[in-house]
C-alpha positions in Angstrom: 17.6 -22.9 -9.0 14.0 -23.4 -8.0 13.1 -22.9 -4.3 11.8 -25.6 -2.2 8.1 -25.4 -1.4 7.7 -27.9 1.2 8.1 -25.3 4.1 7.1 -21.6 3.5 8.0 -19.6 6.6 5.9 -16.5 7.5 7.5 -13.4 6.2 8.5 -11.0 8.9 7.7 -7.3 8.0 10.4 -4.8 9.1 8.9 -1.2 8.9 11.6 1.2 7.5 10.9 4.7 6.6 7.1 4.1 7.1 7.1 1.2 4.4 7.1 -2.7 5.5 9.8 -4.6 4.0 9.6 -8.4 4.6 12.7 -10.1 5.5 12.9 -12.8 2.9 15.7 -14.1 0.6 15.1 -15.0 -3.0 14.3 -18.6 -2.3 11.9 -17.7 0.4 10.0 -15.2 -1.7 9.7 -17.7 -4.7 8.6 -20.4 -2.2 6.0 -18.0 -0.7 4.8 -16.9 -4.3 4.4 -20.5 -5.4 2.4 -21.5 -2.1 0.2 -18.4 -2.6 -0.4 -19.3 -6.3 -1.4 -22.8 -5.3 -3.9 -21.4 -2.6 -5.7 -19.6 -5.0 -6.3 -16.4 -2.9 -5.7 -13.2 -4.6 -2.4 -11.7 -3.4 0.1 -9.2 -4.5 3.8 -8.4 -4.1 5.5 -5.1 -4.3 9.0 -4.5 -5.2 9.9 -1.4 -3.5 13.1 0.8 -3.7 14.2 4.1 -2.4 12.1 5.9 -5.2 9.0 3.9 -3.9 9.6 5.3 -0.4 10.0 9.1 -1.6 6.8 8.5 -3.7 4.9 7.1 -0.7 5.8 9.7 1.6 4.0 12.2 -1.0 1.3 10.0 -2.0 -1.0 8.5 0.8 -2.5 6.1 -1.6 0.9 4.4 -2.5 1.9 4.3 1.0 -1.4 2.5 2.0 -1.0 0.0 -1.0 2.5 -0.9 0.5 1.2 -1.2 3.9 -1.4 -3.7 3.0 0.6 -5.5 0.5 0.9 -9.2 1.1 4.6 -9.2 0.3 7.0 -6.3 0.1 10.4 -7.0 -1.1 13.5 -4.5 -0.7 14.6 -3.9 -4.4 17.3 -1.4 -3.5 20.7 -1.7 -1.8 20.1 1.5 0.2 17.2 0.1 2.0 19.3 -3.1 3.0 22.0 -1.0 4.2 19.8 1.4 6.3 17.8 -1.4 7.9 20.5 -2.4 10.5 20.1 1.1 12.0 16.5 0.8 12.8 16.3 -2.9 14.0 17.2 -6.2 12.3 19.1 -6.0 9.2 17.4 -7.2 6.1 19.1 -10.3 5.1 19.0 -9.8 1.1 18.1 -7.5 -1.4 15.4 -9.1 -3.5 15.1 -7.3 -6.8 12.0 -7.6 -9.3 14.4 -7.9 -12.3 15.9 -11.1 -10.8 12.9 -12.7 -9.1 11.0 -12.5 -12.2 12.8 -15.3 -14.1 13.1 -17.3 -10.8 9.3 -17.3 -10.7 8.9 -18.2 -14.3 11.2 -21.4 -13.6 9.2 -22.3 -10.5 5.9 -21.9 -12.5 7.4 -24.0 -15.4 8.2 -26.7 -12.5 4.9 -26.5 -11.0 2.8 -26.1 -14.0 1.5 -22.7 -13.2 0.4 -20.0 -15.7 2.0 -16.6 -16.4 0.4 -13.5 -17.9 2.4 -10.6 -19.1 0.8 -7.1 -18.9 2.4 -3.9 -20.1 5.5 -2.9 -21.8 5.9 -1.3 -25.1 4.4 -2.6 -28.3 6.1 -6.2 -28.8 7.9 -6.1 -25.7 5.8 -8.5 -23.7 5.7 -11.1 -26.6 9.6 -10.9 -26.8 9.9 -11.3 -23.0 7.5 -14.2 -23.2 9.6 -15.9 -25.8 12.8 -15.5 -23.8 11.1 -17.0 -20.5 9.6 -19.9 -22.5 13.1 -20.7 -24.3 14.8 -20.6 -20.8 12.0 -22.7 -19.1 10.9 -25.4 -21.2 7.3 -26.3 -20.6 6.5 -22.9 -19.2 2.9 -21.7 -20.2 2.5 -18.0 -21.0 -1.1 -17.9 -21.3 -1.3 -14.2 -22.4 0.3 -11.0 -23.1 -1.3 -7.5 -23.5 0.0 -4.0 -23.9 -2.8 -1.7 -23.3 -3.0 1.7 -24.9 -1.0 4.6 -23.0 -3.4 5.9 -20.5 -3.5 7.1 -16.7 -4.8 4.6 -14.3 -8.3 6.3 -14.0 -8.6 6.4 -18.0 -7.7 2.7 -18.7 -10.0 0.1 -19.9 -10.3 -2.0 -16.7 -13.1 -4.0 -17.7 -11.2 -4.9 -21.1 -8.2 -6.1 -19.2 -10.4 -8.1 -16.6 -11.9 -9.8 -19.3 -8.7 -10.8 -20.7 -7.6 -12.3 -17.4 -10.7 -14.1 -17.0 -10.2 -15.7 -20.3 -6.6 -16.6 -19.8 -6.8 -17.9 -16.1 -3.4 -16.9 -15.0 -1.8 -18.2 -11.8 0.8 -15.2 -11.8 0.1 -11.8 -13.3 3.3 -9.6 -14.1 2.4 -5.9 -14.5 4.8 -3.7 -16.2 3.3 -0.3 -16.0 5.9 1.3 -13.9 5.4 2.7 -10.3 3.1 3.6 -8.9 0.5 3.0 -11.7 1.2 -0.8 -11.5 0.5 -0.8 -7.8 -2.6 1.2 -8.2 -3.9 -0.8 -11.0 -3.4 -4.1 -8.8 -5.0 -2.6 -5.8 -8.0 -1.3 -7.8 -8.7 -4.8 -9.5 -7.5 -7.3 -7.0 -10.8 -7.6 -5.5 -12.5 -8.3 -9.0 -10.3 -10.9 -10.4 -9.5 -14.5 -9.7 -5.7 -14.1 -10.3 -4.0 -15.9 -7.4 -0.9 -13.5 -7.4 0.1 -10.4 -9.0 3.5 -8.4 -9.0 4.5 -5.1 -10.2 7.7 -5.5 -12.3 8.5 -2.1 -13.4 11.0 -2.4 -16.5 11.7 -6.0 -16.2 10.1 -7.0 -19.4 12.3 -4.6 -21.1 15.3 -6.2 -19.6 14.0 -9.5 -20.7 13.3 -8.7 -24.1 16.8 -6.9 -24.8 15.1 -3.3 -25.0 17.3 -2.3 -22.0 20.4 -3.7 -20.8 21.1 -4.6 -17.0 24.3 -3.8 -15.2 27.0 -6.4 -15.1 26.5 -9.0 -12.5 29.5 -7.8 -10.4 28.0 -4.2 -10.2 24.7 -5.8 -9.2 26.4 -7.6 -6.5 27.9 -4.7 -4.8 24.7 -2.8 -4.9 25.6 -0.1 -7.5 23.3 -1.0 -10.2 21.6 2.3 -9.8 24.8 4.3 -10.5 25.4 2.1 -13.6 21.9 2.6 -15.1 22.2 6.6 -14.3 25.7 6.7 -16.2 24.1 4.7 -19.1 21.0 6.9 -19.4 21.8 10.2 -17.6 19.1 12.2 -19.5 16.2 9.9 -18.1 17.6 8.9 -14.6 20.1 11.5 -13.4 17.4 13.8 -11.9 15.4 10.9 -10.5 18.3 9.3 -8.8 19.7 12.9 -7.5 16.1 13.3 -6.0 16.3 9.9 -4.3 19.9 10.5 -2.9 18.7 13.7 -1.4 15.7 12.3 0.0 17.4 9.4 1.5 20.0 11.3 3.1 17.6 13.9 4.6 15.1 11.3 5.9 17.8 9.0 7.3 19.5 12.1 9.2 16.1 13.2 10.7 15.3 9.7 11.6 18.3 8.7 13.2 18.4 12.0 15.0 15.0 11.3 16.5 16.5 7.7 17.6 19.3 9.6 19.6 16.7 11.5 21.6 15.6 8.0 23.3 17.8 8.3 26.3 16.7 11.6 27.2 13.2 11.2 26.8 13.2 7.7 28.6 14.8 9.5 31.7 12.4 12.3 31.9 9.1 10.3 31.6 7.0 8.9 34.4 6.5 5.1 34.2 2.9 4.9 35.5 0.3 6.0 32.9 -2.8 7.9 33.9 -5.8 6.3 32.2 -9.1 8.3 32.3 -11.7 6.8 34.6 -14.0 5.4 32.0 -15.2 2.1 30.6 -13.4 1.2 27.7 -15.4 -1.9 27.3 -18.4 0.2 26.7 -16.4 2.2 24.2 -15.8 -0.9 22.2 -12.0 -0.9 23.3 -9.4 -2.6 25.1 -6.2 -1.4 26.5 -2.8 -3.1 26.5 0.7 -2.5 27.3 3.4 -2.5 24.8 4.9 -5.5 26.6 1.5 -7.3 25.8 1.9 -6.7 22.1 2.7 -10.5 21.6 -1.0 -11.2 22.5 -2.5 -8.5 20.5 -3.1 -10.7 17.5 -5.1 -13.0 19.3 -7.5 -10.1 20.2 -8.1 -8.7 16.6 -11.1 -10.7 16.1 -12.9 -9.8 19.1 -14.6 -6.8 17.5 -12.8 -4.0 19.6 -10.3 -1.4 19.1 -7.0 -1.9 20.7 -5.1 0.7 22.6 -1.6 0.3 23.2 0.1 2.1 26.1 3.5 3.2 25.0 4.5 5.0 28.4 7.0 2.6 29.0 8.4 2.3 25.5 11.7 4.1 24.5 12.3 2.6 21.2 10.1 1.5 18.4 12.3 -0.3 16.2 11.5 -1.8 12.7 10.4 -5.0 14.2 8.0 -3.7 16.9 6.6 -1.5 14.1 6.1 -4.5 11.9 4.2 -6.3 14.7 2.2 -3.1 15.3 1.5 -3.0 11.7 0.3 -6.6 11.3 -2.2 -6.0 14.5 -3.4 -2.8 12.7 -3.9 -4.5 9.3 -6.0 -7.3 11.2 -8.2 -4.9 13.1 -9.0 -2.9 9.9 -10.5 -6.1 8.5 -12.9 -6.0 11.2 -13.6 -2.0 10.9 -11.6 -1.5 14.1 -8.4 0.5 14.8 -5.1 0.5 16.5 -4.6 3.4 18.8 -1.1 4.3 20.3 -1.3 6.3 23.3 1.3 8.1 25.6 4.2 8.1 23.0 7.2 9.8 24.1 7.7 13.2 22.2 10.6 11.9 20.1 8.5 8.6 19.2 5.4 10.6 18.2 7.7 12.6 15.6 9.3 9.4 14.5 5.9 8.0 13.6 4.6 11.1 12.0 7.7 11.8 10.0 7.3 8.1 8.6 3.6 9.3 7.7 2.4 6.4 9.9 0.0 8.6 11.6 -2.2 8.0 8.6 -2.6 4.2 9.7 -2.1 4.2 13.4 -4.3 6.6 15.6 -1.8 8.5 17.9 -2.6 10.2 21.1 -0.6 11.9 23.5 -2.7 11.0 26.5 -5.9 8.8 27.3 -8.3 11.7 27.5 -7.6 12.2 23.6 -8.1 8.5 22.9 -11.4 8.4 24.7 -12.6 11.5 22.9 -11.8 9.7 19.7 -13.5 6.5 20.8 -16.7 8.5 21.7 -16.6 10.3 18.2 -16.3 6.8 16.6 -19.5 5.7 18.3 -21.4 8.9 17.7 -20.6 9.4 13.9 -21.9 7.6 10.7 -18.4 5.9 9.8 -20.1 4.2 6.6 -21.5 7.5 5.4 -25.0 8.8 5.0 -27.2 9.0 2.1 -30.2 11.5 2.7 -32.8 12.8 -0.1 -34.6 16.1 0.7 -36.9 17.1 -2.3 -34.9 17.3 -5.3 -31.5 17.3 -3.5 -29.4 14.5 -2.7 -27.2 14.8 0.2 -24.1 12.6 0.7 -22.0 12.3 3.7 -19.0 10.5 2.5 -17.8 7.5 4.4 -14.6 7.5 6.6 -12.7 5.8 3.3 -13.4 5.7 -0.3 -11.3 2.8 -1.2 -11.2 -0.3 -3.5 -12.4 -2.4 -0.5 -15.3 -0.2 0.4 -16.5 1.8 -2.6 -18.5 -1.0 -4.2 -21.2 -0.9 -1.4 -21.2 2.7 -1.2 -21.7 3.0 -4.9 -24.7 0.7 -4.7 -26.3 2.9 -1.9 -25.9 6.2 -3.9 -27.0 4.6 -7.1 -30.2 3.2 -5.5 -30.9 6.9 -4.1 -30.5 8.5 -7.7 -33.9 8.0 -8.6 -36.6 10.4 -9.9 -35.9 14.1 -10.3 -32.3 15.1 -8.8 -31.5 18.8 -9.4 -28.6 18.8 -6.8 -26.0 16.3 -5.3 -24.4 17.5 -2.3 -21.2 15.7 -1.3 -19.9 16.6 2.2 -16.1 15.1 2.6 -15.5 16.4 6.1 -15.5 12.8 7.5 -13.6 11.4 4.8 -10.1 10.4 6.1 -8.7 8.4 3.0 -9.2 8.4 -0.7 -7.8 6.0 -3.4 -7.9 5.8 -7.0 -11.1 3.6 -6.8 -12.7 6.2 -4.8 -11.5 8.9 -7.4 -13.0 6.8 -10.2 -16.4 6.7 -8.2 -16.2 10.6 -8.0 -15.8 10.8 -11.6 -18.6 8.6 -12.4 -20.8 10.5 -10.0 -19.9 13.7 -11.7 -20.6 12.2 -15.1 -24.1 10.9 -13.8 -24.9 14.3 -12.5 -24.0 15.7 -15.8 -26.3 13.3 -17.7 -29.1 14.2 -15.5 -28.6 17.7 -15.7 -27.9 18.0 -12.0 -25.3 20.2 -10.2 -22.6 18.3 -8.2 -21.4 20.3 -5.2 -18.5 19.0 -3.0 -17.1 20.5 0.1 -14.5 20.0 2.9 -12.0 17.9 1.1 -9.0 18.0 3.4 -6.0 16.4 4.7 -5.0 13.1 2.7 -8.1 13.0 0.4 -7.2 16.6 -0.8 -3.6 15.5 -1.2 -4.8 12.6 -3.3 -7.0 14.8 -5.5 -4.1 17.2 -6.0 -1.8 14.4 -7.0 -4.5 13.2 -9.7 -4.9 16.9 -10.7 -8.6 16.6 -9.8 -8.7 19.3 -7.0 -9.9 21.9 -9.4 -12.9 19.5 -10.5 -14.1 18.5 -6.9 -12.9 21.4 -4.6 -15.1 24.4 -5.0 -13.8 27.9 -4.1 
């Protein structure tokens, strides 16, 4: 059944294990998708399960992609089961394998076009035939299975050209996680595709290359077990790791929740703010009870400091509201600062890796120091030429959203005779695949010029990203 699209509710993000899951049903997700396709603004959906969470805890880039996705659906029964422990319970498990044919039916009804990207040789074509057979009038405007390569080695320009020529309304990407999510994030700002979604092995299911569990097994949330038993060689170790991760992370997070009563009794209710002019520092302070008004202040060009002194619990819904505010602030190059968290809340946020998206401070003095540093330093990076040496102080983030302007600045400075390029990464706080691509292009440019590239001070999450891409030996000098 195709969802009604006359009314599309705003999806509610519930942050679980550091990942936002939007509380939507199948019909609501389809209606939201159709509305986005008709609106035309590039958006993307992530279908996240326990394996996604586990990977995101080890991969800062994947977690950032999920934190900023337009819609994240819970493609895993354990996530739905656990959600009630940390706040409102998710109403429904919304799987990528099931929503894909529903989206196809909606596209057929609304005369919207679909492009299938990925899968093995011939798989996308077979899946397209199945979808068209089930949905008369459906337009599959293209299929393409690119040669096997990493996300950094793919021919992105060729794929973008195919999408430009085909003009799809919906792009189904079947590269597997996290490659498909990183591919979408790298190209989202360079295409005019209204909606993209990573669908993993769904094309294989549609084409008959893999068989899904019986419906009764799907309904009781045991499809993962059925898949493991039918393909133990490929999936046993993965699901065993997922199960161990879920048990250990769930236990640690629930233990931190149990500390709430003790910490709430020990804490003074009155915060002690430093005697400074926060307006002069480009910031505004709010109590946690004022969180409902935070979104209205996002576009005022100031950082927001949220006082957590009176907060004894950060459930998934409150975390979702904080995340929504933080995302809005980042669009204006501002940050959300959480100040005075109880020790267990501080550990809870860091355990979920949310300290990479929220700025967290034990007291007001630390927050003031951060604000002063923000005003002092060149957050957009610096490009300085000294003789035959080009000195680069990398910006705070090298991401798909920011790397384009930075690359233009550096390219403009790479003129004349350059013997050495020095890249200082001490101020770099976040790096994604687009940033890695720029680093590789800078290295290639230096090699072509006969110049030496010297990089120093990669640390924290950027260093972790380099290691995951196996590029630390290339860019981290001993």
